[in-house]
C-alpha positions as CSV (number, residue, x, y, z in Angstrom):
1,M,13.7,35.8,-8.9
2,P,13.8,32.4,-7.5
3,Q,11.1,29.9,-7.1
4,P,9.6,28.6,-4.3
5,P,10.6,24.9,-3.9
6,P,7.9,22.5,-5.1
7,V,5.7,20.8,-1.9
8,I,4.2,17.9,-3.2
9,R,0.8,16.2,-1.4
10,Q,-0.2,12.8,-2.4
11,L,-4.0,12.2,-1.1
12,Y,-4.8,9.1,-0.8
13,W,-8.0,8.7,-0.6
14,P,-8.3,5.3,1.6
15,G,-6.4,7.3,4.2
16,L,-9.4,9.4,4.6
17,I,-11.9,6.1,6.2
18,P,-10.5,6.6,9.5
19,Q,-10.8,10.1,9.2
20,V,-14.5,9.9,8.3
21,I,-14.5,6.9,11.3
22,A,-13.3,9.5,14.4
23,I,-15.1,12.4,12.7
24,A,-18.6,10.0,12.7
25,T,-17.5,8.5,16.3
26,L,-17.2,11.3,17.8
27,S,-20.7,13.4,16.3
28,A,-22.3,10.1,18.1
29,V,-21.0,10.7,20.8
30,A,-21.4,14.7,20.7
31,W,-25.4,13.9,20.2
32,L,-25.6,11.3,22.6
33,V,-24.5,13.9,25.2
34,L,-26.2,17.3,23.4
35,P,-29.1,15.7,21.9
36,A,-31.1,19.1,22.0
37,S,-28.4,20.2,20.1
38,G,-29.0,18.5,16.8
39,L,-27.3,16.3,14.8
40,D,-25.8,19.5,12.5
41,W,-24.1,20.6,15.4
42,A,-23.2,17.4,16.5
43,I,-21.4,16.8,13.1
44,A,-19.6,20.4,13.8
45,I,-18.5,19.3,17.3
46,G,-17.3,15.8,16.5
47,A,-15.3,17.8,13.1
48,V,-14.0,20.7,15.6
49,V,-12.7,18.4,18.2
50,Y,-11.5,16.0,15.8
51,L,-9.2,18.7,13.8
52,V,-7.7,19.8,17.1
53,A,-6.6,17.1,18.7
54,C,-5.0,15.8,15.0
55,R,-3.3,19.4,15.0
56,F,-2.3,18.8,18.8
57,M,-0.9,15.1,17.8
58,R,1.1,17.0,15.1
59,L,2.0,19.8,17.1
60,V,3.3,17.3,19.6
61,L,4.5,14.5,18.0
62,A,5.8,16.0,14.5
63,R,6.9,18.9,15.4
64,D,10.6,18.1,14.3
65,H,8.5,17.4,10.5
66,A,7.0,20.4,10.7
67,R,10.2,22.5,11.7
68,G,12.1,21.2,8.8
69,M,9.1,22.2,6.5
70,Q,9.1,25.5,7.6
71,A,13.1,25.5,7.0
72,Y,12.5,24.2,3.6
73,R,10.0,26.4,2.4
74,A,12.5,29.7,4.0
75,G,15.3,27.8,1.9
76,R,17.2,27.2,5.2
77,F,18.3,23.6,4.0
78,R,21.0,22.9,6.3
79,D,18.5,23.5,9.0
80,A,15.7,21.6,7.3
81,I,17.9,18.4,6.9
82,A,18.6,18.7,11.1
83,H,14.9,18.5,11.4
84,F,13.7,15.8,9.0
85,E,16.8,13.8,10.7
86,G,15.1,14.1,13.6
87,S,12.2,13.2,12.6
88,C,13.0,10.0,10.9
89,R,14.4,8.9,14.2
90,F,11.4,9.5,15.9
91,F,8.9,7.6,13.7
92,S,11.7,5.1,13.0
93,A,11.7,4.4,16.8
94,H,7.8,4.7,16.6
95,P,6.5,3.1,13.5
96,R,2.8,2.1,14.8
97,L,2.4,5.9,15.0
98,D,3.2,6.9,11.6
99,G,1.3,3.5,10.5
100,W,-1.7,5.3,12.3
101,R,-0.8,8.6,10.9
102,S,-4.0,9.0,9.0
103,L,-6.1,8.6,12.8
104,L,-3.6,10.7,14.7
105,F,-2.3,13.3,13.0
106,G,-5.0,13.8,10.3
107,V,-2.8,13.0,6.9
108,A,-4.3,10.9,4.6
109,S,-0.9,10.6,2.9
110,H,0.3,7.0,1.3
111,N,3.9,7.5,2.3
112,P,5.2,7.2,6.1
113,Y,6.6,10.5,7.8
114,R,9.6,7.8,7.9
115,I,9.5,8.3,4.1
116,I,9.1,12.0,3.5
117,A,12.1,12.6,6.2
118,I,13.8,10.6,3.3
119,A,12.7,12.4,0.6
120,N,12.7,16.0,1.9
121,M,16.3,15.4,3.3
122,A,17.6,13.8,-0.1
123,Y,16.3,17.3,-2.1
124,C,17.7,19.5,0.9
125,Y,21.0,18.2,0.0
126,G,20.4,18.4,-4.0
127,Q,19.6,22.1,-3.3
128,L,23.0,22.0,-1.2
129,G,24.9,21.1,-4.2
130,E,25.6,17.6,-2.9
131,G,24.1,15.4,-5.4
132,P,25.8,11.7,-4.3
133,K,24.5,12.3,-0.8
134,A,20.9,13.4,-2.2
135,A,21.2,10.0,-4.4
136,E,22.2,7.9,-1.8
137,L,18.9,9.0,0.3
138,Y,16.6,9.0,-3.1
139,E,17.7,5.4,-3.7
140,R,17.1,4.5,-0.3
141,V,13.7,5.9,-0.1
142,L,13.0,3.4,-3.6
143,Q,14.2,0.9,-1.7
144,E,11.6,0.8,0.6
145,V,9.0,2.3,-1.7
146,P,9.7,1.3,-5.1
147,D,7.0,3.5,-7.1
148,H,7.6,6.8,-5.3
149,A,7.6,8.6,-8.2
150,V,9.3,11.7,-6.9
151,A,12.0,10.5,-5.5
152,R,12.5,7.9,-8.8
153,A,12.1,11.1,-11.1
154,S,14.7,13.5,-8.7
155,L,17.0,10.5,-9.0
156,N,16.8,10.2,-12.7
157,L,17.5,14.0,-12.7
158,L,20.5,14.1,-10.5
159,R,21.9,11.1,-13.0
160,A,21.5,12.9,-16.0
161,S,22.9,15.8,-14.7
162,V,26.2,13.9,-13.9
163,S,25.8,11.8,-17.0
164,P,29.2,12.8,-19.2
165,P,27.6,14.2,-22.5
166,G,26.7,11.8,-25.2
167,A,25.6,9.1,-22.8
168,A,22.6,7.6,-23.1
């Protein structure tokens, strides 16, 4: 029975700070507008408004990434690659959006969408048996994020699989 592709989410705790500030600000506005509703309701309203705003931003601006993840999870790796390429192009053209991903998208990840897209493309190429292309993309990730543990481990695994027997 085939195993589902791995999905690794790395939480970057400092990335939560802008989200907490946004929710607190929206809660304060809700409390000022509707003081009779109470602080509990104001916090709930602030959190829901922020959640909806982040989901909307993801739906509109990170749609290629989401479609790539859907294809990836379904094992449609060629389709996933096409979507991740689109995501990489979009976030390469809009680096500020990627830099503000925690606040705008509610994503507390250390790695930018662009880097995630490249790493995901590498994984997809590996699943399609295109090791050299996968290795090239993992190396690209490591050039930009030298401590990217998943890319480092994946590249080591790819290199080990092509090393001649007995080579160290």
